[in-house]
C-alpha positions in Angstrom: 111.2 120.1 89.4 110.2 117.7 86.7 106.6 117.5 88.2 106.5 121.3 88.5 107.5 121.7 84.8 105.0 119.0 83.7 102.1 120.7 85.6 103.1 124.1 84.1 103.3 122.7 80.6 99.9 120.9 80.8 97.8 123.4 82.8 99.3 126.8 82.8 101.1 127.2 79.5 97.9 126.8 77.4 96.8 130.1 78.9 99.8 132.0 77.4 97.7 135.0 76.2 96.6 135.7 79.7 100.2 135.1 81.0 101.6 137.6 78.5 99.1 140.3 79.6 99.8 139.4 83.2 103.6 139.8 82.6 103.0 143.2 81.1 100.9 144.2 84.0 103.5 142.9 86.5 106.3 145.0 85.0 103.9 147.9 84.7 103.1 147.7 88.4 106.8 147.4 89.3 107.6 150.5 87.2 104.7 152.5 88.9 105.9 151.5 92.4 109.5 152.6 91.6 108.7 155.7 89.6 105.8 157.2 91.6 108.0 158.3 94.6 110.4 160.0 92.2 107.8 162.6 91.5 107.4 163.3 95.2 111.2 163.6 95.5 111.3 166.0 92.6 108.4 168.0 94.1 110.3 168.4 97.4 113.4 169.4 95.6 111.4 171.8 93.4 109.9 173.5 96.3 113.3 173.9 97.9 114.9 175.2 94.7 112.1 177.7 94.0 110.6 176.0 91.0 107.6 177.6 89.3 104.0 176.8 90.2 103.5 175.4 86.7 106.3 172.9 87.1 105.2 171.9 90.6 101.6 171.4 89.4 102.9 169.3 86.5 104.8 167.1 88.9 101.8 166.8 91.2 99.6 165.8 88.3 102.0 163.1 87.1 102.2 161.7 90.6 98.4 161.5 90.8 98.3 159.8 87.4 100.8 157.1 88.6 99.0 156.8 91.9 95.6 156.3 90.2 97.0 153.9 87.7 98.3 151.5 90.3 95.0 150.2 91.7 93.7 149.8 88.2 96.7 147.7 87.1 96.5 145.8 90.4 92.8 145.1 90.0 93.1 143.8 86.4 96.2 141.8 87.3 94.6 140.4 90.4 91.6 139.2 88.4 93.9 137.6 85.7 96.1 136.0 88.3 93.0 134.4 90.0 91.6 133.4 86.7 94.8 131.7 85.5 95.2 130.0 88.8 91.6 128.6 89.0 91.4 127.7 85.3 94.6 125.7 85.6 93.7 124.0 88.8 90.1 123.3 87.8 91.4 121.4 84.7 93.8 119.6 87.0 91.0 118.7 89.4 88.9 117.3 86.6 91.8 115.2 85.3 92.5 113.9 88.8 88.8 112.9 89.2 88.9 111.1 85.9 92.2 109.4 86.8 90.8 108.2 90.1 87.7 106.9 88.4 89.8 105.0 85.9 91.9 103.3 88.6 90.8 99.8 89.3 89.3 98.2 92.4 92.7 97.2 93.9 93.6 100.9 94.2 90.3 101.9 95.8 90.7 99.1 98.4 93.9 100.7 99.6 92.8 104.3 99.6 89.8 105.8 101.4 87.4 108.3 99.8 88.6 110.9 102.4 92.2 110.4 101.4 91.3 110.9 97.7 89.2 113.9 98.5 92.2 115.5 100.2 94.3 114.9 97.1 91.7 116.0 94.5 90.3 118.9 96.4 92.6 119.8 99.3 95.9 119.7 97.5 94.5 121.2 94.3 93.0 124.1 96.3 96.3 124.6 98.0 97.9 124.9 94.5 95.2 127.2 93.3 95.6 129.5 96.2 99.4 129.6 95.6 99.1 130.2 91.9 96.6 133.1 92.5 99.1 135.1 94.5 102.4 133.7 93.1 102.9 136.2 90.3 102.4 139.4 92.4 103.1 138.0 95.8 106.3 136.2 95.1 107.7 137.0 91.6 106.5 140.6 91.6 107.8 141.4 95.0 111.1 139.7 94.4 111.6 141.7 91.2 110.5 144.8 92.9 113.1 144.3 95.7 115.8 144.1 93.1 114.5 147.2 91.4 114.4 149.1 94.7 118.1 148.3 95.4 119.1 149.4 91.9 117.2 152.6 92.2 118.7 153.3 95.6 122.2 152.9 94.2 121.2 155.3 91.4 120.2 157.9 94.0 123.3 157.4 96.1 125.6 154.4 96.5 125.7 154.9 100.3 121.9 154.6 100.4 122.1 151.6 98.2 124.6 149.9 100.5 122.4 150.8 103.5 119.4 149.1 101.9 121.5 146.0 101.1 122.5 145.6 104.7 118.9 146.3 105.9 117.6 143.7 103.4 120.1 141.1 104.6 119.1 141.8 108.3 115.4 141.6 107.5 115.8 138.2 105.7 117.9 136.8 108.6 115.3 137.8 111.1 112.5 136.5 109.0 114.1 133.1 108.5 115.0 132.8 112.2 111.5 133.8 113.5 109.9 131.5 111.0 111.8 128.6 112.4 110.3 129.5 115.7 106.8 130.4 114.6 106.0 127.7 112.0 106.1 124.7 114.4 103.8 126.6 116.7 101.4 127.3 113.8 101.5 123.7 112.7 100.8 122.5 116.2 97.8 124.9 116.3 96.4 123.5 113.0 96.8 120.0 114.3 94.9 120.9 117.5 92.1 122.5 115.4 91.9 119.4 113.2 91.8 117.1 116.3 88.9 119.2 117.7 87.0 119.2 114.4 87.4 115.4 114.2 86.3 115.0 117.8 83.2 117.1 117.4 82.2 115.4 114.1 82.6 112.0 115.6 80.7 112.8 118.8 77.9 114.7 117.1 77.5 111.8 114.7 77.1 109.4 117.6 74.9 111.7 119.7 72.1 109.2 119.9 74.4 106.5 121.3 76.0 109.0 123.7 72.6 110.2 125.1 71.2 106.6 125.3 74.2 105.3 127.3 74.8 108.3 129.5 78.1 109.3 128.0 77.6 113.1 128.2 79.8 113.6 131.3 82.7 111.8 129.7 82.2 113.7 126.4 82.5 117.1 128.1 85.5 115.9 130.1 87.2 114.9 126.9 86.2 118.2 125.3 87.5 120.3 128.2 90.9 118.6 127.7 91.0 119.3 124.0 89.9 122.9 124.6 92.8 123.3 127.0 95.2 122.1 124.4 93.7 124.4 121.8 93.9 127.4 124.1 97.6 126.7 125.0 98.6 126.2 121.4 96.7 129.3 120.2 98.5 131.4 122.9 101.9 129.9 121.9 101.2 130.6 118.2 100.1 134.2 118.8 103.1 134.9 121.0 105.5 133.5 118.4 103.7 135.5 115.7 103.8 138.7 117.7 107.4 138.2 118.6 108.2 137.8 114.9 106.3 140.9 113.8 107.8 143.0 116.7 111.3 142.1 115.6 110.5 142.9 112.0 108.9 146.3 113.0 112.0 147.1 115.0 114.3 146.2 112.1 112.3 148.2 109.6 112.3 151.2 112.0 116.1 150.8 112.5 116.6 150.7 108.7 114.6 153.8 108.3 116.6 155.6 111.0 119.8 154.5 109.4 118.7 156.1 106.0 117.6 159.3 107.7 120.8 159.5 109.8 122.8 159.1 106.6 120.8 161.7 104.9 121.2 164.1 107.8 125.0 163.6 107.6 125.2 164.1 103.9 122.7 166.9 103.5 124.8 169.8 104.9 127.6 169.1 102.4 125.2 169.1 99.5 126.0 165.5 98.6 122.3 164.6 98.7 119.0 166.5 98.5 116.0 166.5 100.8 114.0 164.8 98.1 116.6 162.0 97.7 116.5 161.5 101.5 112.7 161.0 101.2 113.3 158.6 98.3 115.7 156.6 100.4 113.3 156.4 103.3 110.4 155.4 101.0 112.4 152.7 99.3 113.6 151.3 102.7 110.0 150.9 103.8 108.9 149.4 100.5 111.8 147.0 100.4 111.1 145.8 103.9 107.5 145.2 103.1 108.4 143.4 99.8 110.8 141.1 101.6 108.3 140.3 104.3 105.7 139.4 101.7 108.1 137.2 99.7 109.3 135.4 102.9 105.8 134.9 104.2 104.8 133.3 100.9 107.6 130.9 101.0 105.6 128.7 103.4 102.9 128.7 100.7 105.5 127.7 98.2 106.5 124.8 100.4 102.9 123.7 100.8 102.3 124.0 97.1 105.5 121.9 96.4 104.3 119.3 98.8 100.8 119.3 97.1 102.5 118.9 93.7 104.5 116.0 95.0 101.4 114.2 96.3 99.5 114.9 93.1 102.4 113.5 91.1 102.4 110.4 93.2 98.7 109.9 92.6 99.0 110.5 88.8 102.0 108.1 88.6 99.7 105.2 89.7 98.5 103.6 86.5 95.4 101.4 86.2 95.9 97.7 85.6 92.6 97.6 83.8 93.1 99.4 80.5 91.1 99.7 77.3 91.6 97.1 74.6 91.9 97.8 70.8 88.1 97.6 70.4 85.6 95.0 69.2 82.1 95.5 67.9 79.8 92.5 68.7 76.4 91.9 67.4 74.0 93.7 69.7 71.4 91.8 71.6 71.9 89.3 74.4 75.4 87.9 74.4 76.9 84.7 75.7 79.4 84.7 78.7 82.3 82.3 78.9 84.8 81.7 81.7 87.8 79.6 80.6 90.0 78.3 83.4 89.8 81.6 85.2 92.1 82.3 88.3 92.0 85.3 90.5 93.6 86.4 93.7 93.4 89.6 95.7 97.1 89.7 96.6 97.2 87.0 99.3 98.2 83.4 98.9 94.6 82.1 98.7 92.9 82.4 95.4 89.5 83.9 95.2 88.8 81.9 92.0 90.6 78.7 91.0 90.2 77.3 87.5 86.6 78.5 87.0 85.1 77.5 83.7 81.5 77.8 82.4 79.5 79.1 79.5 76.2 80.9 79.7 74.3 81.0 76.4 73.0 84.3 75.1 69.6 85.3 76.7 70.0 82.8 79.6 70.3 83.6 83.3 72.7 82.2 85.9 72.3 82.3 89.7 75.5 82.1 91.8 75.2 80.5 95.2 77.7 79.9 97.9 79.0 81.0 101.2 80.6 84.4 101.9 84.0 84.4 100.3 83.2 81.6 97.8 83.9 83.8 94.8 80.4 84.9 93.7 81.1 88.6 93.8 84.5 88.1 92.2 82.9 86.5 89.2 80.4 89.4 89.0 83.3 91.9 89.1 85.3 90.1 86.5 82.3 90.1 84.1 82.1 93.9 84.5 85.9 94.1 84.2 86.4 95.9 87.5 89.5 93.7 87.7 91.3 91.4 85.3 91.8 87.6 86.0 95.3 86.6 86.9 94.9 83.5 84.7 92.5 82.3 82.0 90.0 84.4 80.0 86.6 85.9 80.3 84.7 86.2 77.1 81.5 88.1 76.2 80.0 87.8 72.7 82.8 85.4 71.8 85.5 88.0 72.4 87.9 88.4 75.3 86.6 91.3 77.4 90.1 92.7 77.3 89.6 93.2 73.5 86.8 95.7 74.1 87.5 99.4 74.9 86.2 100.2 78.4 83.4 102.5 77.0 82.3 99.6 74.7 82.2 97.2 77.6 80.4 99.6 79.9 77.7 99.9 77.1 77.3 96.1 77.0 77.4 95.2 80.7 75.5 96.9 83.6 75.9 95.9 87.2 73.3 96.5 90.0 74.9 96.1 93.5 73.3 95.6 96.9 74.7 98.8 98.3 73.2 101.4 95.9 74.8 104.8 95.8 72.3 107.6 95.8 73.3 111.2 95.3 71.9 114.3 97.1 69.9 115.3 94.0 66.5 114.8 92.5 65.1 111.4 91.5 65.5 112.5 87.9 69.2 113.2 88.3 69.7 109.9 90.3 68.1 107.9 87.5 70.0 109.7 84.6 73.2 110.2 86.6 72.9 113.9 85.7 72.5 113.4 82.0 70.2 116.3 81.0 69.7 114.8 77.5 67.4 112.1 78.8 63.7 113.3 78.6 61.2 112.8 81.4 59.0 110.8 79.0 61.8 108.1 78.7 62.1 107.9 82.5 58.4 107.5 83.0 58.3 104.9 80.2 61.1 102.9 81.9 59.2 103.0 85.2 56.1 101.7 83.4 57.9 98.9 81.8 59.4 97.9 85.1 55.9 98.1 86.6 57.1 100.7 89.1 54.6 103.5 88.2 52.6 103.0 91.5 55.8 103.2 93.5 56.8 106.3 91.6 53.5 108.0 92.2 53.8 107.4 95.9 56.9 109.6 96.1 56.4 113.3 96.9 57.2 115.6 94.0 57.7 112.8 91.5 60.9 113.2 89.5 61.7 116.4 91.4 61.7 114.5 94.7 65.1 115.2 96.4 67.0 112.1 97.5 69.6 112.1 100.2 73.1 110.8 99.5 73.6 107.4 101.2 69.9 106.5 100.7 68.6 108.0 103.9 65.4 109.2 102.2 64.6 105.8 100.7 64.5 102.3 102.1 67.1 99.8 100.9 64.5 98.2 98.6 63.5 101.6 97.1 67.1 102.4 96.5 67.4 99.2 94.5 64.4 100.1 92.5 66.3 103.3 91.5 69.3 101.2 90.6 67.2 98.8 88.5 65.7 101.7 86.6 69.1 103.1 86.0 70.2 99.7 84.5 67.1 99.6 82.3 67.8 103.0 81.0 71.3 101.9 80.0 69.7 99.1 77.8 72.6 96.7 78.3 73.1 93.3 76.7 74.4 91.7 79.9 73.0 92.4 83.4 74.9 91.5 86.6 73.0 91.7 89.9 75.1 91.4 93.0 72.9 90.4 95.9 70.2 92.7 94.6 67.4 91.3 96.6 68.7 90.9 100.2 67.5 92.9 103.3 64.1 93.8 101.8 60.6 94.0 103.2 58.1 91.7 101.6 56.2 94.4 99.7 59.3 96.0 98.3 60.8 92.6 97.5 57.9 91.8 95.2 58.5 95.1 93.4 62.2 94.3 93.1 61.5 90.8 91.8 59.1 92.1 89.2 61.4 94.8 88.1 64.3 92.4 88.0 62.4 89.9 85.9 61.5 92.6 83.4 65.1 93.9 83.3 66.4 90.4 82.5 63.9 89.7 79.7 65.8 89.1 76.5 69.1 89.7 78.2 71.9 87.5 79.5 71.9 87.8 83.3 74.1 86.7 86.2 72.6 87.1 89.7 74.6 86.8 92.9 72.3 85.6 95.7 72.4 84.8 99.4 68.8 83.6 99.5 67.5 80.6 97.5 64.2 82.1 96.4 66.2 84.9 94.6 67.3 82.3 92.0 64.1 80.3 91.5 63.2 82.1 88.3 66.6 81.7 86.8 67.6 79.3 84.1 70.9 77.9 85.5 72.5 77.5 88.9 76.2 77.5 89.9 77.2 76.5 93.4 80.6 77.8 94.5 82.9 76.9 97.4 86.4 78.3 98.1 86.7 79.8 94.6 85.7 76.7 92.7 82.5 75.7 91.0 81.2 72.6 92.8 78.1 72.2 90.7 76.5 73.9 87.7 73.5 73.1 85.6 69.9 73.9 84.7 67.9 74.8 87.7 65.0 72.5 86.9 67.3 69.5 86.6 69.4 70.3 89.7 66.3 70.8 91.8 64.9 67.5 90.6 68.1 65.6 91.4 68.1 64.7 95.1 71.8 64.1 95.0 72.7 67.6 93.8 74.1 70.2 96.1 71.4 72.6 95.0 68.7 70.2 96.0 70.4 69.8 99.4 70.4 73.6 99.8 66.7 73.7 98.9 65.9 71.0 101.4 67.9 72.8 104.1 66.6 76.3 103.1 70.1 77.8 103.1 72.6 78.9 100.5 
């Protein structure tokens, strides 16, 4: 319940003006539903007792006013209920996205994007759906049920007792049938999810299936899943129909009981015909209200489960947090590693006692086999993770002293696997920042000597790129990433394998743009191929998390005993 109260306090309570109006409308709707049939009852009794036409017309007009008011109240309340639900959950969704983005790399290694999407969108949508009907679907109907029983006792205590017994019977039947129907419904949803997953996977691999003659096996698998889907659909429908049939029978028996009681009491004058109608109407309304409340209990359970999962996600705190803040002199900044250790959770360290200093405005190339620690150094400079020992300094200050926004403004990283969004080239360059003018984008492309490449694209800045980079080659995607980095105007640039897997023509463009980006900036380049680092000032060769050799490139390449010279001679990194 603590999580429920916390979510209510943070996301629902700030909308208290709407909640007050919604509460007034809720009680107004309950009053209308309880009072409207009283006018019909009085009309019936008035006709029997010989009331004047004027009195009967007045009663009829009042009934019509109440009847006309209800859909108006329901319409306004429904809109407000949806509005409160979606406003609250949209704020929650935004906060969850921000929270996930703030969590460090170790968290994202353990949780897939699909899992996070289910938390951020699936669970929040479940909560939004519940909040949108909770006020009228659960609270409103529950209060209405209490009001109906009170009104029934005011009419006649015997009718009130009959309704209490009927309500208890309806609730027992609902709970019993739900225990039978819910597992069938859950099994059906599981079968549908399995079918969707199967179709998505097979359609995604359609070229492989066609090329290798796998169609027959595919349809055989599909027939089996369709059979399961049909059987579970039939079982769920039978259980649902069984439940509804029992409810209809119970509602009918309750109505018969009220009518039989009325027929017994009417001759003695203990009850009027209008009151019999009132008892019958309240019986039907009570049964419907209880059915609505009970059916929504499953939604309450799903919402509670969603709140629990959301709470578990928000309880995870980032290990990389903002520092107190530090303002360095802008321009190229020096980078220093002092006895830095780092491990990814296993027994073997990814970095072991790494120390070096890169002067401001200088560039460093990192060489080594896969797993030697090159990418780890790059990530530590960007503070995607913190070292387990030692310190990383930029501009003379420990990077943990900077706030995260300050550090992001100082350091920009270009990775090999560039993330493109299904949006225009303009939006991919600015990351959806509308304040960046087109002139600045074109100027950046000119300074990176990419104008010819840009002019070869259809529609220019309005060219639509596909998420995942399907509309551009790997090299062209890296050109987009380099332009992004240039627009950031960082003091330190980190390029993680930014020139691998490229065709010769695009590689020349990337090398030119990279050189322009690194001008006047401190740069660290992770490379798998030796020619990537030929234009850099310094070289560091890593092996098993340790720096085996570091120095100026010209001196290392001229020293036949150096590891770098050996790599050059062998043509490998």
